[in-house]
N, C-alpha and C positions, 0 to 999 in steps of 0.2 A: 432399436429404439430411436425415434425421431425427436431430436432435442432442438428447441429454439432458445438460443442464448441472447438475451436482451442486454446490450452493452452500450452505455452512453459515452464512456471515456474512450477517446481516440489517441491519447498520448499518456505518458507517465506510467506509474506502477500498476494501476488498475488495468490499463490497456495490455501491458505485458502479461499480467496475471491471466486475463481472459484468453489471450492468444495461446498461452501455454496450456491452460486447462482444456480448451477446445481441442487442441492437438492431441492431448492425452486421452480425451473422451473418444476421439476417432480411433485411437489404437485399441480401445476396448470393443470396437465394433459399432459405436453409436453413429448415427447420421446427424451431423450437427450443422445448423444454420445460425449464423450470427446476424442479428438485426441491430444495425448501428447507423451512424451518420457518414456523410461523404468524406470525412477527414481520416477515416480508417485507412491505413497504408494498403496499397494494392500490391500484395506480395503472394508468391505461391504458397498455398496452404491446403491441408487435407480436408478442410471444411468450406462450406459456402458462406459468402458474406453478402448480405443485402443492405445496401446503404440508403435506406428509405426515410430515416429520421432526420429532423432538423438538428444541426449542431447548435450548442449554446456558446455564444461568443461574448466575452466580457467587454461590454461597451460602456461600463459605468463612467469611465474617464471622459467620454465624448458626449454621453447622453445625460439628461436629467434622471434622477432616481425613478421618477414616475414613468418616464418613457422606457427606461430599461426594464422596469418591473412589468409593464404592459407587454413588451416584446417577449419577455421570459414566459409570462402567463400564456400568451398566444402560441408560442412554440411548444410549450408543455402540453397544452390542450390538443394541438394537432398530432403531436407524437403519441399521446395516449390513444387517440382514436385510430391512428395508422397501425400502431402496435397491436391493438386488440383485433382489428380486422385482419391483419396479416396472420396472426397466430391462429385464429379460428379457421380461416379459409385454408391455411396450410396443413391442417389436420395433424398437428404435432402431438406427440404423446405426453410431452411435458414442456413447460416454459420456465426457464431459469433466469432470474434477474440478478445482475451484479450490483447489489446495493439498492437502497431506496433512492429513487430518482428525484422526484419532486413530491414530497409527502402531501402537500396541499391537493395535488391531483390524484396521487395514488390511492388515497383513502376512499375515493369514489370510483375510479376507473379500474382498479384491480379487482373489485368485487364481481362485476359482470364477467370478466375474463376467468376468474377463479371458479365461477359456477359452471364453466364449459370445459376448462382444461386444468390439470393439476399444475399448481404454481409452486416453485421453489425459489427462495430468495437468500442470497449470501449477504450477511450483515458484516461488512468489512469494518465499519466504525460503530461500535455499540452505542456510543453517544456522539452527536454531531460536534465538529470542531468549532462551528460558529453558531450563534443564536440569530436566526433569521425568521421572518414571518412564515415563509413557505415551508420551514422546517420546525414549526412549533411542536412541542412535545406531544400535544394531543393528536396532531396530524400523524406524527411518526408512530405513535402507539396504535392508532387505528389501522395504519398501513401494514404494520408488522403482524397484526392479528389475522390478516387475510390469507397469506400463503399456507399451503398444507405443511410445508417443512421449511425451517430456517436453518441455515448453515452458518456457524461461527468458527473462528480459527483456533480458539483456545478454551480450556475448561472454565477459567474464571469468567470469560465472556459469556458462556452459557448461563452461569449463575447470575450475571448482571442482566442478561436479557430476561430471565425469569423474574428477578426481583424488581428491576427498574421499570420494565415495560409490561409486566403481567402476562408473559408468555408461558404456556405449559412447557415444562422442561422436557417432557417426552416428545415434543414436537421439534426439538432442537438437536441437530447433529453437529458434533465437533470434528471438523476436518482441517488439518493444518494447512497453512500457506505453503505451496511448493517452492523448491529452490529454482530460481530463474535460470533457464538453460544458457550456458555460455559456449559459443562456438569459437574455437581457436583463440583463447584469451591471450592478449599480448604479454610479453615478458615485462617485468618491472622496469628494466632499463629502457626498453622501447617506449613504454607508456609515459615514463617521466620525460623522455626526450620529446615526445609528441606534445605534451602539455607544458613544456618548458619549465619543468620542475627540477630542482637540484638532485643529483645522484647520491650525494653524501649525507642526506638528512634522513631522520626517522619521521615519516609522514603519518600524521593523524588525519583521517578523513571525516568531515562532517558533510553529509550528502543529503540532498532533497530540498523540497520547497521550504522556504524560511517563513516561519510565523512564531509568535511569542511562546507558544506551548512547546516548541522544540528545544528550548533551554540553551540556545547559543550563548546567551549572556552568562549563564552559569559555567559553560565550558571556557569562555574567555577569562573569567575570574580564576578558574582552575589552572589555565594555561600559565598564568603568572607564577604559580607555585611550581608547576612542572618545569618551567624554564630554569628555575633555580637549581633543579636537580639534573637537568638534561638540556644543555644548550644546543643540541643537535636537532631538537624537535621542531617540526614545522606543521602547523595546522592548515589544512586545505579546506576551504569552505566552498562548496559547489552546489548551486541551486538557485532557482528564481524566487522572487518575492511573491507571496500569496496574498490575495486581497489587496488592501490599500496600505499594507505595511511598507516601510522603507528601511534601508540599511544604515541610516545616519547615526542612530544611537550606538550601533555596533562599531561603526568607524570611529566614533568619538572615544569609545572604550578602548579600542586598539591603540589609538594615538596617545591617550592619557596614561595608559599603563605601559607604554614603551614596548609594545608587542609587534611593531611593524615588521621586524625581521623574522618573527615567528608565525606570521599569518600570510597566506596567499589566497585571495578570494576570486571566485568565478561567479559573480552574482548575475546569473541569467539562466534561463531554462536550458538544461543540458539535453541535447537531442539523443535519441536512443543509440545512435551509432557511436557516440562518444562516451556513454556511461561506463562501459567496461574499462576504459583507459584510466578513469579515476580510481576505480577499485584496484586494478592491477598495479597502479603506482603507489598505493598506500601500504603501510605496515600494520596499521590498526584502524578500525572503524569505530567511531564513538557516536552514540545516540543518547544524549543527556536529557531526554524529554521530561517535561514537568507534568504533563497531563496527556494521557493517550489511551483510549479504550479500544485498542485494535491490535492487529498484528502488523508488523512493519515489512513492507516490500524491500526497503533498504537493508534491513537485517538479513533477509533471505538472499539478497544480492551479495552481501558479504559472505554468507555461507557458500554461495556458488564459487567465489574466488578463494575460499578457504582462509579467510582473514579472521584473526582474533578480533573480538569485539568487547567494548565496554558500554553497558546500557543502563538506563534507569529502570528500576523495578516497577514499571507501569505497563498496563495492557498485558500483552502476551510476551513482551520482550524478556523480562526477568525470568519468567517461567521457563521459556525455551532455552535461554543461555545457561541457566543454572543446571537444568536437566541434561543438556548436551555437553556441558563442561568445555565450551569453546571460548570462554571469556569470563568477565566479571560483571556483576550487577550491583548497583548502589541505589540508595534511596534518592528520589528526585529532589533537586534543589540543593543538595549538600555539596558545597564547593570542595572542602578539604577531602572528604571521602572519594569524590570523583577524581581529584588530582592524584591521590594515592593509588587508586585503581588503575589509572592510565600509566603511572610510573611502573607499577608492578606488572602490568600487561606488556609494556614495552621491554621489560627485563625478562619476561617469560614467553616471548613470541613463539619460539620453537615448541615449547611445551603445549601451548594451546593449539597450534597448527597441527600437531601430531594427533589430536583427538578427532580430526575430520577423518571419518572412516567410511568404507563402503556401506556399512549398516546405516550410518547417518544419511548418506546420499539416497539410499533406498527408502528410508523413512519419509523423506521429503521429496521423493521422485514423483514426477507427474503421472506415471502409470499407477502408482499407489493412490495418489490423490484422486485420480479419475475413477478408479474402482470404488473408492469410498463414496464419491459423488453419485455414481450409478446406483449404489444401494439406497442413497437418499431419494433419488428419483423413483425407485421401485416402491419405497415406503409411501411416497406422495401419491403414486398411482393407486396403490392398494387402499389408502385412506379415502381417496376420491371415489373409489368404486363401491365403497360400503354403503 
């Protein structure tokens, strides 16, 4: 089967996900081509990469909002035209989109493509993180109703797609996010040495792009309680600021609550080659998200390193952690329950780590994920041929 994978992201979790999925698909015998932008890393891979799309560069800080929007519109238009032409001329069996790109454009340009080729779309975020004109609900709804099959990572996400966006549930496949592959993970002592972190502390990791829905303020409030029970704890915050948010309010909170000795922050984008050091250096990964209708790549990275986790019961996180028994889930925004969960998890690290088994690794292995994805492709092709 000839598969065209349309991938806009060239960094971060979605890039890693797409790269791992395409490698897994190749192992099943698929002939995979990724259509993306020039920023995709030039690495040896079992699939082809065509860098024909324009990248989207955040120039809001330098340009006026109107100038930025015009540039974004122009690039989206050209990308839609290039993508459709490449897909049709390439005679692919199926086209797979990693997320809704620009719903304003997709609601129009996906239709002619879907009339000629089976289209599958993975919905990584059931609802958008931001409210923007190009991502208005009406645009998203029209875009999601075009593909033959939609893929979502968890059962409740399927229900939300059906209820919120009006998608027929029998057009939705539930395929979990795979465990991100880790080659030769560093030892904890080596990772801490590289990151200049103390060897004698119990490290809690808050990792990923920082925005208000991630609940960092709730974790900092909980940290004050945790500190009174465990003065060896150290919270490591690692990730860049998303959008126009800044870190000032968190810095003020750290200072006013006397937590400077309990927090070490790396407030910048973490390049892929450094990501595994942060997970290897940690004892516990905490994701205290307030609102999140998706599966978390950070959570699956923690799985890859066999790290116990504490998560909020939002999106797929609580569902996965509870069923896999590798950590604790709490209600979002609850400071004292979060603090108690972190304290209990730190006391039971060995217990939670012991629950990482070969069966769990197989469940989230990319061979299994790829096989399920191939079945989704086959269903899309069969629907398209009727």
